[in-house]
N, C-alpha and C positions, 0 to 999 in steps of 0.2 A: 820760174821755167813755168809752159802753160801745162796745163790740166792734159792738154795732147801730148806734149814732148815728154812728160813724164809717162804718159802711158807706154809711149813706145821707149823710152829708157829700162821700165819693168819688162815690157814686153822681151827686149835682148838681151836682158839679164836673164831670163828663164830659158832663150835658147842657146844663149851661151854659159848655161851652169853645168857646173864639172860634178859627175856622179849623181846617184838616186836620190841621195838626201837633199842635195842642193838644189835639184830640179824640182823635187816636189815642194820646198821652200819656197823659190823664187815662182813657180806657177801658183800656188795659194797666193801669193804678194800682187801678181799683175792679174789672175783673172778671177771672176764670180766662179763660186763654187757650180754652177752650173753652165758655165759658159760653152760655146760650141765652137769647134776649126774644123773650117772646109776648105781645103784645096785640091788641084786636080789629083792629089793621090793619097786623101786623107778627108774625113769626115767622123770629128768626133765628139764627144760631149765630156764634160768634167773635167775634175782636175788631174787624175788617172789615165783619161785618153787622153790629153793635152801633153802631158810627162813622158808617155810613150811614143807620141808621136816623136817628141824633141828627143827622146833617149835611141828613136830609130836614125834621125838624121845624123847624131853621133856615131854612131854604128858604122854606118853608111859613108860616111865621111870624117872620118878621125884627124885630127890636126885644123880643122876649119873651125870660123867665128863668122858668126852674121853680122854682118856693121848695116847702120844706117846710110841709106845712099838720098844724100839731097836734105830735104828739111821735113817737116812733119806739117802736114795740112790739117786743121778738122774748122769743122762749125757746129753748133750745136753739140750732139753727143757722140758724134762721128769722128773719127781721123782715118787720115790715111798717110803713106808713106811707104818709099821703097829700099829695098836693101838689096846687097851682094853675100854671096857665101865665098869667104877669102880663106885661102890657107896663111895659116900663121907662120908657114916656113917661108915660102917664095911667094907671097901676095898676088898667086895664080886665082882667079874667080870662074869656075866652070858653073855657077848658078845663081839667077837673081830675080827677084820677083818685087810686085805690090802687095800691099795690105790695104784692106778697108777694116777698121776695127769699131765697135761700138761701144760706149763706155757706160760703165754704171754711174749710179748716182757717186757711189764711193771711190771715182776715178779709175776703179780697175776695169777690165777687159770683157765683155759680156757674149760678146762674138767675132770671129774673125772669116774673113772673109779674103784670103787667099790667090794671085795669079802669078804664075811661075812664068814669067818672062825668057828667061834663059836656063835650059836645063842640058846637063851633060847627054850626049849620045844625040840630042837634036839636031 
């Protein structure tokens, strides 16, 4: 598995972790301590900030999971991928987007620039 695919796998593990402790561990595994996360709805830094954004998504969309859409692409220390937010009950997908991530030397994510391609009510 490439460094880019591994980073994306850890990213989705963090977004799909269940419960505060699991989210905290998965965020630590996927992101550097000072990592930043920016999308149209959030602009946070650090493990606690990222974990709070993930917990907020879980609260807003219970019973949904984030899934990789297509392949992970990367060059140098940057990767990009698309995703869908999918209901585990019926497969519906109210949201989707694309993220560009920068990777640190250890392969963890140091920054995320997120773009929402499809959002509920839009």
